[in-house]
C-alpha angles and dihedrals in degrees: 000000000000113000115242093004136198093053092179135017108202117194111205113204133183105239094205095066097075112187092016089062088056089051093050089049091050093052097043092051091053091054101042144002106269110203100185145001135235112192118194133197096038094142089124126057090220087072097046097087091075088067095054092044100049092042091052100041095049097030091234119142119231111237102174140019129195115218100172142005101273129083089245085063092065104098140182105254115250111189094199092054094041092055092041089055088066090061103038112123093017113128 
């Protein structure tokens, strides 16, 4: 038995599900103390808003994002790079 376990409760959400991801976060935070988020399928900026909304509404930091289908596509979340990605290519 590991003392003081669990040390982290990571909620993994599919970023392409929009409002459904909010509902999942709502129900999971009722059931347990979620300490961080991992949001997958963020290979399009149109889906990115779900990350900001869920993190803000539930006051849970985003730890990882998935931007593709491979294990190498799971990245540590960098909020500055994430926000900059919304404006890349805009002149």
